[in-house]
N, C-alpha and C positions, 0 to 999 in steps of 0.2 A: 550720499556717500555709499560706496559699495564695499561690502565686507565678505570675507571668506572665513571658514573655520577648519582648523586642523584637529582631527580626532585621532587619538592614539591610546595605547594600553601600556601601563607602566607601573612602577613601584610607587605606592602612595605613602607608606610609612613603615617603620620597623619598631619592634618592641621585643621584650624578653620576659619570660615567665619561668617559674620554678614550681615543681610539685614533688612531694616526698611519697614514696611507695614502700610499704612494709611487706616483708615476706617471713613467714614463721617456719622454722624447722624444729623437729622433735627432740626428745630427750636423749636420743642416741648420740647426739653431737656432744663430745667432751671438750675438744679444743678445735676452733676454726683456724686452719692454716692459711687459707686463701679464699677470698670471696669476690665474685664478679657479678656485675649487673649491667644489662644493656636493654635498650628499648627500641621498638619500631613503631612508627606511626600507623594507625589504622584509618583514621578519618579526621577531618578538620572542617568546621563550618564557621561562617561569619554571621554575627548578629549585631544588633545595634549596641555599640559600645564594648563588645567583647568578642573574643575568639574562643570557641569551644573545640576541644580535641580529645580523642581517645587513643590509647596506645596499649601495647602489650609489653610488659617487662619480663625479662628472663633472668632468673637468679640461679647461680651455680656456686657451690662451695666445695672445698676440699677440707676434710676434717679428720681428726683422730677420735676413735671411740674409746670406751672405757678400758679396752685391752690394748690400746695404742696401735690399733690397726688403722691404716690410712684408707679412708673411704671417700666417696663423692655423693653429692645429692644435688638435684636441680628441680626448680619449680617455675611455673609461669603465672603471672598476675596481670589481669587487665585493669586499666585505670582510666578515669576521666578527669579532665582539668579544664580550667578556663583562664584566659588572660584578659585583663582589662585594657581596652584601647579606645580612646575617645573617637578616633578617626574611623573606626570600623563600622561597616554597615553591611546588610545582607547581599548587596550587589558586588562586594569585593571577593577576591579569591585569596586564601591564606596559604602560604608556603611555610612549612615548619621543619626545623632541624632539631632532633632530640639528641642530647648528649648527656652522658653520665658525669655529673660534677663532683659527686662524693658518695662513698659507700661506708657505712658504719655498722658495727656489730654490737649487740647488747644481749645480755641474758636476763630473762625474767622467769624465775622458778626453774622448771625443767626444760623450758623452751629457749631457743636462740632466735633472735630477730635480726634480719638483715634489712637495713633501711638504705634505700638509694634515693639520692636527690637528682632528679632529672631536670636539666635546663632546656628550654624551648626557645630557639631563635626564630622569631616570626616576622615574615615579610608580607605585607598586604599589597595586592595588585588590583588595579581597577582602571576604568576609562578616565581619560583626561582630555581637555580641549583647550585650544588657543584660538581666540577670535582676533582677526586683524583686518585693517583697512586695506583695500586694494586700489581704490580710485576715489576721486572727489576733487572739488574746486579748492585745493590747497597745494602748498609746496611741500612735497614729501621727501624725507630722507629714507631711502630704501636700503635694506641690508639683507644678506643671506643668513637666516637663522637656522641653526642645526638642532634638531630635536631627535630624541630616541624613543622608539616604541619597543615594548617587550613582547615576545611571543613565547608563551609557556609550553613546555612539552614534557613528555615522560616516556620511559621505556624500561626494559629489563634485559638481563643477559645471564649467562651461565659461565662460570670459570671452574676449572678443576686442576688438581695436582695429584701426583703419585710419587712416593719416594720410599726407599727401603732403609730400615734401621736395624739395630740389634734388637733382640727379643724384648718385648714389653708385655706386661700382664694386662694393663687396662689404661684407657685414656681417662684422665681425671677431670681436666678442665681445658677449655680452649677459648681463645679470644681472637678477634679480627679487627684490624684497623686499616682503613682505606687511604691510599696515597694516590691522589690524582697527579699525573705527570704531564698531561696535555689535553686541552679542550680546543677543538677546531670545528669549523663549519664547512660542510660540503653541500652540494646541491640537494636540498630536501632532507638533510640529515645533520644533526649535531653529534659529534663523535667525542666520547670521553674515554681516555686511555689512562692506565695506571697499574697499580699492583696492590694486592691485599696482603698485609703482613699477618700471616696465620701463626699464632703461637699455641703450642700444645704442651701441657704438663701431663706426664704419664707415670704409671707405677712400674718400676723395673725390679723384678725379683721380689723377695719377701717384704722388704721394708726400705726400698731405695727408690728415690724419685729422679726423674730425668726430664729435661725440657727440649723441645725441638722448635725450630723457627723456619718458616718458609715464606718467600715472597712470590705470590701467585699473580702473574700478569693477567690483565683483562682488557677488553675493548667493548664498549657499549655504543651501539648506533641507535640514536634516539630520533625517530621520525619527526620532522618539522618542515611543513610546506614553505615557510618563509625563509628558511636557511639557504644561504648561498655562499660560495667561496669568498673569503675575505671578510665576512662579517665576524663580529665578536660574539662570544657566548660564554656562559658559565654553566656548571653542572655540579650536582651533588650525587654521589654514589654511596649506597649503604648495602651492607650484607643483610639480606632478608632472612635467609635460612642457610644452615650448614649441615651437611651429612658427612660424617667421618666413619670410615671403616678401617679396622686393623685386622689383617690376616696374618696370624702368627704361625711360625714353623719352629716348634720346640726342638726338633732334631737338628735343624740347621742353625738354630739360635738366631733366626732372623724374623723380621716382621715387615710386611708391606702395608703402608698407610696410604689410603686414598681419601681425597677431600673433594666434595662437590659443593660449590658455593652458588647460591641464588642471589643475584644482585638486582637491586632496584635503583633506578636513576630518575632524577628530576633535572630538567634543563631549562635554560632561558636563552633565547637568541635575541640580540639587540639590533634593530634595524634603524639606520640613521637616515633621516629625511631632511632635505634642504628646502626652506620656505623663503620666498621673496616677500618680505613684509615691511610695512612702514613702522619705523621705530621712533620717528619724531615728525612733526608737521607744524606749519604756521601759515598764516594768511598775510598777503600784502596789503589788505584793506581793513581787516578787522582783527580785534583780539580774539583768541581761540582758547576754549577750554577743552583739553584733551582727556580722554579716559583710556586706560590701559588694561591689557590682560597679560598674564604671565604663566609660565610653566617651568617646573623644575623636573629634570630628567636625571636618572642614574643608570649606570651600566657598568660593564666590566671592561677593564683595559688589559694591558699585558700582564703576564704572570712571570715572575722571576723565581728560578729554582736554584737551590743550593744544598749540597750535602756536606756535613761537617762531622768530624769525629771529636768528641769532647771527653775529658776525663777529669778526675779529681776525687777529693774525699767526699763521700756521701753521708748524708744524715740518715740515721737508722732509728726505727721505732723501739727497739729493745737491744740490750747489750749483747756482744759476742766476745768469744775468746778463742785461743788457739785449739781448745778441745772441740770446738764446733767444726763440722764438715759442711761446706757449701755444696749442695746437691743440684739445685735447679733454680732457674729464674723464670717467672711467669708474669703475665698481665703487664706488659710494657706499655707505657703511655706517656704523654707529654702535654704540658700547658705552656703557652707562650704569648707574649704581646710584643708589638713593634714599638720601640721607644725612639722618638725622633729628637734630634738635637744637632749639635755640631757634626756629629756622625751618627747615622742610624744604626740601631742594634736590635736584634731579636733576643729578648731576655725571657727566661722561663725556667721550668724545672722538669727534668725527666724522672719518671717514677717507675718502680717495678716491685714485685714481691719476690723476696729471696727466701728459698726453702732451705732450712738448716737442720742437720741431724746432730743431736747432742750425744754425749758419751753414755747417757742412760737409755739410749735407744728411742727417745721421743723426738718428734719433729716440732719445729717452730716456723711460723711464717713471719718474716721481718720485712716491714715496708721500708724501702730505701728511696731516697730522693737526691738527685744531683742537680744543683742549680747551674745554669749556663748563660753565657752572654756571647752572641755571635755577631760580629760587624757585618752589615749588608749595605749595598749601594742602591738607594731608592730614589735619589734626586728629588727629595721632598714628596709631596702628594699624600694622598690618603690610600692606605693599603689594608687589606685583611690578611691575616697570617694564619697558616696551619703548619703544624709540625708533627711528623711521625718519628717515633723513636724505635730503633731496632738494634739487634746485635749487642744487647747489654751484657756485660761481663762484670764480675765482682771478685775481689780477692782481699786477703787480710795480710798485708805486709807487716804492719805493726799490730800487736795484740790490742783488740778492742776497736780498731779502726778499719773501715771498709772503703777500699778504693774501687770506684766504678768507672767503666768506660762505655760510652753510648754513641751510636751513629744517629745523627739527626738529619732528616730529610725535610727541608724547609721550603715552603711555597708562599710567595708574596704576590697577591693579586691586587692590581691597582683598581681602586673604586673611581669610576669616571662620573663626574657631576657636570651637568649642563643646565644653565639657568637662562631663559630667554624672556624678553618682554617686548610687546608690540602695541602699537596704537590701535585700539579697538573702536574708538568713536571720537567725534569732534563736534563741538557746538560753537557757532559764531557768536561773538559778543559785540560790544560797542565798536563803532568805526574808529580807525586810527586817525590821529590828527595829521593833516597834510602839510608838507613843507613847501614854502614859497620860493626857496632858493633854487637856482639852476644848478649850482655845484655845491657839494658839501664835502668837507675833508674831515676824516675821522682818524683818531689815534687809538687803535684797539689795544687790548692787552696782549702782551707777548705770550705766545703759546696757543692763541685762538686758532682753530681750524676754519676752513672755508664754510662749513655748515654753521658753526656757532656764530661766526661773524654775519653770515647772511640772515640768520634768524633774528639777531639783535637789530640789524638794519632793515628787516622786513623786505628784503630784496632777493630775488631768485639767485641761487649760487652761480649760475652761468652768466648772469648780468654783472655780479660783483667781480667775477673772474675776468670778464671781457673788458671791464672798465679799468682793471688794474693788472695788465699783463706782466708787469715787472715785479709783482708782489709774490713772495713765496709763502706757502702755507705748510705748517703752522707759522703764524706771524712771528717775526723776529722783533727784538727790542728796537723801538724808534721808527718802525715802518709806518707809513701813512696809507690810508685807503680813501679813494675818491669815488664819489657817487654823482653821476650826471643825471639831470632830469630834463626832459624835453618840455619847452615852454612854447605856447602859441601866442601870436600877436592878435590883439583884438582890433 
């Protein structure tokens, strides 16, 4: 028997891990109005049974001090963590996506602690193989099997923006959310395009807050030798660093804000290969014991994009009334899942921090959340979902109730799964009993195909087809199959 082996690189498994990181701020913090935490990955290594990774967390807060003066503070904290994964080994490569899942605030004595819970979506990549028979003294059923190979790549890019506003005194806090709008393959390049939703909370005047929002477009060209036009790919873009400058002109009452964004990108190009392999076999003379090899492949399919404006009554973390003045909205974000059923829907919640000024001159930070359910057309299948929320507005029509309106940018990316199985070996067993009759008539099961019938009769498919030119396959109810055998006279 002759065999061949396909060797490729692809996703082995996926897992999820969480780690909590604390950051301490001093006693000058009287009331925290808004807290933000983000993390960037510094390194990731695979070991037997676990993935170890390090990151740098960035914490920023807006607070009032004892004199009700609005201030800001920020700190960085490096952390290490590990995720248990039985399939992991040192030969694998780990791809991680860090996301902030929760931020909480607590006071211990004179200090304030901000705790961020960071989630890590981990994908392990490694070499895989599929062994298959190519030739031998058997009757083979050959099929074209399609397998996917993954080519990992990475790159970086810069994006910038500049805009003019009314005069502001200081930038207090900023946040960045990446929205990918297109991922395409070109010759030698994986191209990721989209926009960064840049949110800025600033101090205006003596005790007034104002927020700005900008959608900054970007294009990242990631080198990948395997990439070619028409291939599928996926990418992940994150904001690695931000430089904000505010040039104020008090005489004109204007301010020019410039933003320089450093972007980091990870990509994966999926190459599809067609293999002519034996998926089944039998012998006309002997019983055969077959062995098989299999391979599961995953990749990215098409991405569906949708923009939806949603509104409704928002849940709030503390009460409001008509004496409160809504000043600004910061830290817009969203969480969502795809719910399949008779009709598919993206369901989740859009969140933001609402900054309110009370009649006593003090500020409060109120967390608002707006649930949403948006119908989408997915035609079944397995999809990953990402949602960017922007353009959030809030008002108080009825006292004590906050109505919010949010723009959602939804992306649904199809998860493509291929599973193949091929004959990798065959061992001949006992000889088959011979028939003494010159002609045999069989009544097969309805629905049997030519291969299934040939295998049960131990006759080559071309012989069965030649002996029964009037029989259609798959077999219909009541059809007969005739087998002729040549006999010699002694």
